N, C-alpha and C positions, 0 to 999 in steps of 0.2 A: 539742725543746728543753724542759728541765723548766720546770713554770709555778710560781710560789709564789703561796700566799694573801697579798692586801694588797700586792702587788710586779704594778704595771702593766708588761707588756711595750711598749716603745715602737719597738722596730724588728722590720721582718720579715728582716733578715740575721741568722744567726746569730751569736752574739758569737766574737771570735778566740780570747779567754782565758779561763780556766777560772773557774768561779763559785766565791767564798769567800761562806760562808754563817757568820756571827758570832750567836752571842745576844746581844741588847743590849737589855736593860730586859724581858725576858720574850719579845720578840718576834723576830721574824728581820730581819736586816740584808743587804740585795744589795750587795754590795764587785763592781763591775766596769767594765773599761775599756769605753767604749763605741766604740772607735775600731778599726774593722775594720784587719785586718794585711793586707789588701791596699792600702787607700787609704794605708798609711804608705809600703810598698814603692812606689807608683807616684811619691807625693811624693821619697822618695829617689832614685830613678832619673830623674827629669826631668832633662837636659841640654838640652834642643832647645827654643829659643824657640817658643811657640806662642801664642794668642789666649788673655790671662788669665794669661799666666805670669808672676811677678815675677821681674823681672831687674834683675840690678846690674851697671851698666855704666860704663867709662872713655873719655872722650871728650875729643877737641879740635876745637874749630869755629873755621874761618878763613874767610876771603870769598876770591873768584876773585883780587884784587890782593895774596892772600898775607898779607893783615891778621888776626893771631890776635884772634878775640873772647872765645873763652873755654876753658877745660880744667880739669879733675879730674883730671889726670893727678898721680900721687905724693898725692892726697888722698882724699877719702870718695867712694866709687861713688856714682852716681846710681841710686837706686832707683826703678822704673816698673814699672805693669801694664800688660803687651803689650796693646794696641786699648782701652786706657781712654780715649785722647784726651790722655793726661799729658803728650807730645810732639808735634812735628809730624808730620804725616801721611806725608810724606815719608821720613822718619828711622825712622818706628814700621814701616812696611811692610816695610823691609829689613833689619831685624832678624829677620824670620821666618824660621824654619830655619835660623838659628846658631845655633853649640853652646857652651858654657863654654871659655873660651881662644880664640874665632875672631876675628878681628880683619879689618876691610873699612875701603875709603874709601866714604864714600857722597855722592854730589853730588844735591843737592835744590834745586828750582827754583823762583822765588818760589810758584807755584800751587799747591806741595805742600807748602811753608815760610810764611813769614808773610803771604802775598798780596802782589799787587800794589799799589803806590803809590794810593791814592784821591783823586784830587782832591779830594773833598766833604768829607774830613776835614782840612781846612785850613778856618781860622776866623780872622776879623779881629776883634781887641779893643782896647779902647784901652789904651795903654802902660801910663798910670796903673795900672789893674787888675793888673798884675804885679807882684814884690815888685821892688825897688830894684834886688838884685844880680841880675837875672835877667833886665834888660833888654838882651840881648845873643844875636844868632843862635847856636844851637847849645846853649844851656842848657836842661837838663832840667826838668822840673817834674811837681807831682802835682797833680792837681786832682780834686775832688769832683762829681759829677753830682747833680741834683735827688732819687735813688734811693738816695744814699750812697754810690753806686761809686766805688772811686779809679781813677783814669786817669793813664798816663803820658802827656807831651806834651813836645814840644819848641821852642822858639823859633825859628821858619824865616827871618824876618826883621823887622826894624824901620823902618818907613819913618815920620819926623814922628813924630806921635803915634799911630801906629797899629802893632800887632804882629801877625802873621801866625803862630798857632800851629799845629803840627803834630801832630795825633792818631793818625796812620797808625804802626805799629809801627817801633823803629827798624831792623828787618832787614828791612822790607818791601820789596818791587823787589829784591832780594838773594840771588846763588845760593850757596849755604851749600855748605860742604865740611866734611863730618863723618870722623875719624879715631876709629872706634868699637870698643871691645872687650869680648868680653861675658865679665861676672868669675862671674856665679853666675846661674844661673835655679833658680826653684821655682816 
């Protein structure tokens, strides 16, 4: 490959596009695309989910008793990076090898989902510390810890002047059933 004075060569790979030299105020200006054709071809041909893929998903999540928890069917695709921890491990690993257009039913146990219910995640507080409209079992609340992190919790029970709060994920201890379809892979 030709080298030009005053222009630093920054890649060991040959450029896949022709070089265009234009005079600009008495000096040479190099215009070239630094993207190798080989890389762009791989990106376009990628149709199988693998580690690092950006995947567009359609899903419906239900519990074993048939309760529908969430769905994006008919809406915007969920976009995740495969293997990055953006979704629960049990679903993440089941996507590997799927192709655009593939659909699958995935059963995720608590150990590969949101974990088992942790008895240490229940804490008692005086009822007076709760907002007046959230002093009933089942109420969802948001709390901020000493480091400023926001955490979701639920009122588990209220007895007299004491409330028990549950800091477990709402789906902890649940077996999750996903109907997933791969819409895109990049």
